[in-house]
Structures are given as C-alpha cells and as structure tokens.
C-alpha positions, 0 to 999 in steps of 0.5 A, a space after each residue: 653648328 658642326 657635328 662631331 667628327 667622331 662617334 662614341 663608337 670611335 672612342 677608346 673603351 677605357 674612357 667610356 666608364 667612370 670608376 666609382 669614386 665614392 669613399 675614396 676621399 675624392 674632393 670632387 665627389 665628396 663635395 655633394 656627398 649626401 646632398 640630393 635634389 628635390 626629386 632624389 637625384 644625387 648631384 653630379 660633380 662637374 667642378 674641380 679640374 680632375 677627370 673621371 678617367 683611370 690613369 694610363 697603364 704606363 703610369 700605374 706600372 711605374 707606381 707599382 714598380 716604385 712601391 715594389 722598392 718598398 722604401 719611401 724616404 725623403 726624396 728630391 728630383 729623381 735622376 730621370 725627372 728633368 731629362 725626361 721632361 726636357 725631352 717631352 718639352 722638346 718633342 711636344 712644344 719645340 722648346 729646348 731647355 737645360 735639365 739644370 733649370 728644372 726644380 720639383 715642386 709639390 704643385 702649382 699653387 705652392 710654386 706661385 707662392 714661392 714666386 711671390 716671395 722670390 720676385 717681389 716685396 710685401 705691398 708689391 702688386 701681382 698682375 693677372 688676367 681675369 677670370 682666372 684659377 682661384 689661387 691667382 686671386 687669393 695667394 697675393 693677399 696671403 703673401 702680403 702682396 696686392 692682387 692686380 686684375 685686368 679682365 679678358 674681353 669676350 669677342 663674341 663675333 670672333 668667338 675668342 677671348 682677347 686682351 685689352 692692351 691699354 688696360 694691361 699697360 695701365 695696370 703695370 704701375 711701378 709697384 707691379 713686379 710679377 705677371 702671373 700668366 695662365 697659359 693655356 688659360 683656366 677657365 676660358 680655355 684660351 691659347 695665347 698666340 705668339 703675337 700676344 705673348 710677344 706683346 706681353 713680353 714687350 710690356 713686361 720688359 719695359 715695366 720691369 715685370 717678371 712673367 711667371 707662366 702656369 702652363 700645366 694645360 699645355 698638352 691638352 690643346 683641342 683645336 688647331 692652335 699651337 701652344 707656345 711656351 712663353 719662355 721659348 720666345 726669343 726675348 729678354 722677358 722670356 729668358 728671365 721668366 719662370 714656367 710651371 708644368 705638370 703631368 697632373 691634368 693630362 694624365 689625371 695624377 693631380 693627387 700625387 702632388 708633383 709639378 716642375 718649375 723651370 727656372 733659367 735664371 741661375 740667381 732665382 734657382 739659388 734663392 728658390 728654397 729660401 724663398 719657400 720659407 721652410 714651408 714647402 715639403 719635398 715632392 713624394 716619390 710616387 709623384 716623381 715616378 708617375 710624372 716621369 712615366 707619363 712624359 716618357 711613355 704616355 703620349 699614345 694614351 694622351 692622343 686617345 684622351 684628346 679624341 674623347 675631350 674633343 667629342 665631349 667639347 662638341 657635345 657640351 658646346 652644342 647643348 649650351 647653344 640650344 639653351 636660352 640665356 646662356 652661352 660660351 666661347 668654345 675652349 681651345 684647350 683644357 677640359 673646361 667650359 666657361 659658361 656665361 649665364 648673365 643673360 639668364 640672370 638678368 631675366 630672373 626675378 629678384 632672389 632667383 638669379 643664382 645660376 649655381 643654385 639653379 644647377 645644383 637644384 637640377 642635380 649638376 654641380 659646376 664651379 661658381 664663376 664668382 670664385 674666378 672673379 666673374 659672378 654670373 658665370 659657371 665653369 663646367 668640367 667635361 673630363 668624364 665619360 660621354 654618358 656622364 656628360 650627357 646626363 649632366 647636360 640634360 640637367 643643365 637644360 633642366 636648370 635653365 629652362 626652355 630651349 632657344 627657338 629656331 633662328 634665335 
C-alpha cells in the first residue's frame, strides 16, 4: 500500500496531544469509565463521532466574546448566521443559496424528526441506504413511520461502495414519501458522485419522494472527490429537497447543539415550526456564535485538520490491511472507518464471534456495527492524535490475533 505522504513532524502541533476529557461529562470518554481490561488497561474510546482535538482559536474567541455580553436569553438565528453560511457554501461547494432558506436547528437528529412529520403521514415509509447513522434507523418508528432500508454494496475490487439501483427503485413503493440521504455517508465514508445523485433525483422525482440530505460531513473530504450538495443539482427533486449542514463535525463543536436546515421550498419553511410539534428548543447562543466563526474564519484550521485526518486514515487502513479476518474500504470522507469483521467472525468458535467484545477485551472501544444495521462490522473513529490512534491500532491487532502472512 502507498505510504503516507506526510510524517508526524509535518502535522500541526495542536493536533498531537489529546486534552484530558475525563470528568468533563464527555459522552465519548465516560462510556468506559471505570472499566478496564484483564491486564488493567483503560478501554480507549474510538466510538462516537467527536474528535479529541481542541476547537480552533477563532471559535473559542467568538465564544468568549459572546459570554462577555453576559446575557443568554432565548435566541433565534443571529444576523450573520445565514449570510456566513451562504458565503461558506458558495466558496467551498460552489452552491449559491438564498439566506432566507436557512433555519437554525439544535441538531441533525432533531431536523430529521421534523422532516418526518413535515413530509409524511403516520404509516408512510422513510427510505435510507444502510449501513447508516443510527437515528436514520430508529427515528421513523418514533414518528410512527416505517423504516425502509436498501443496503449499499461493497465493491471490493474497485474499493468503493455502490448502490443497487434495482433494489432502490423497488423499495420506492407508493407509501414511501421521504429519502433520508447521508451524504457524505456515515459510516462508510462514501462521497456520492454527480451521476449517482442525479440518478437518485430521477427516481425520487418519478416516485414523488422528497430527498432530505444530511451533509454535515461535507467539509471533511479526504481524497480527490468533490462534495456536490444534492440541492445544488439542476433538477426538480433538488429544488424540493431539504439539506442539513453544521460546523459540528469539522470544528468539533457538536456539544454546542447548532445546525442549519436549508429549505428552498417556501411552503415547507412556513410549516417548519408547526411540524416540530412544540418539542424543538431554540438553538443556544453559543452554538450560533461558534458556528458562524467556524464558517467565516475556520478554514486555515480545517486545512491542518485534513492533513492530520489523511495521515491517520492511512495509518488505520494499513493496520487493518495487516490483520487477518478484517478489512475495510478506505473512506473518501469523514474521520470514520467502517471495518468488515465477518471473515473473522466466521472463523471463530461458537460463542466467541463478537468483534465488539474482542475489541473491548483488548482495550479499544469502537462502535458496534449492529447499531448501524450491519452486524459483523465495527466503526472506528480516527479523529484523535496519531499517538492515541497508534495505541488503539495496536490493541486492534491484539483483538484479532495473528497478522496476515506475506502475499495474503
């Protein structure tokens, strides 16, 4: 395999150390709090999708400025929120939107829940491609809708994930009203091509299905791919679609609870708050301040982050290539690695075939593939300092045993 172009000495020093996140209420680090391996090791968390990097100074300065104001009343979209996002999307993704389309939401999960109620009726189907981020699978039931799932196909020879178009079209029965698209895709890291997006648009237009595109990973492309916002297509289905974006993943501010819904359709915007059913809180003022600063001034930091993530991706892909029984298709985007452990599972004795348990026993805690609709897989978060990742990868080797022999 190709060696990393960068060395650890090339990486920005801000990304080489992990601040201690114990006793901070960290969901990521508290999952394994107090649990150790048989050898006394603390289990290292590589599961939930937040990074172990400090947010950039431009974001921290914006938060400090906002706290200096010292009043934190109920807050709607701040004056610069939509316009800053509009500029960011145009500069980074060549997508020109009208600022009036932007609605602040406290998170993507909340936004998806609103679209279920806005665009469908109880009993209708919501379609998605699996494996996928867990709320895509459980939110339909909570909204009294039906989850319709079409598996992505792993093309091992081409090292890419593909869509089974016949299955996708067959799944669009008359009761399916929404297609929740995760783009770039979590957990596989797939970046959908223009041709794929147009084909999705054609299918949805013919079947009367509205596309809701979760694009919160749009600023974390790790190869030569280009992120194309679904709604930027010159297509009727694109003009009727709803898009979610956020600064949360890229600038590591998920805990501030701020995202944006981009809703070109005026009728949908008018019905948005009513569709929330009175259950959706306002976005907090620090979330607005941080997001606006990230989009406006955070790109130099993002470029350094991308160097680190590309380096880490290569480390992780090479390590997995060396381990018998597991494999992965390198992600095109995100800081997540989707690891296929089914060959290893098939070779284990009955009762000893759980890759998640094997990892935790070895002192590493990834996400269990079952949560994404794919037992036998793991999702590994490599958004951490390289030294932490290297320790985690050694524990991954320990979990799955012998390395592959030469030529295998």
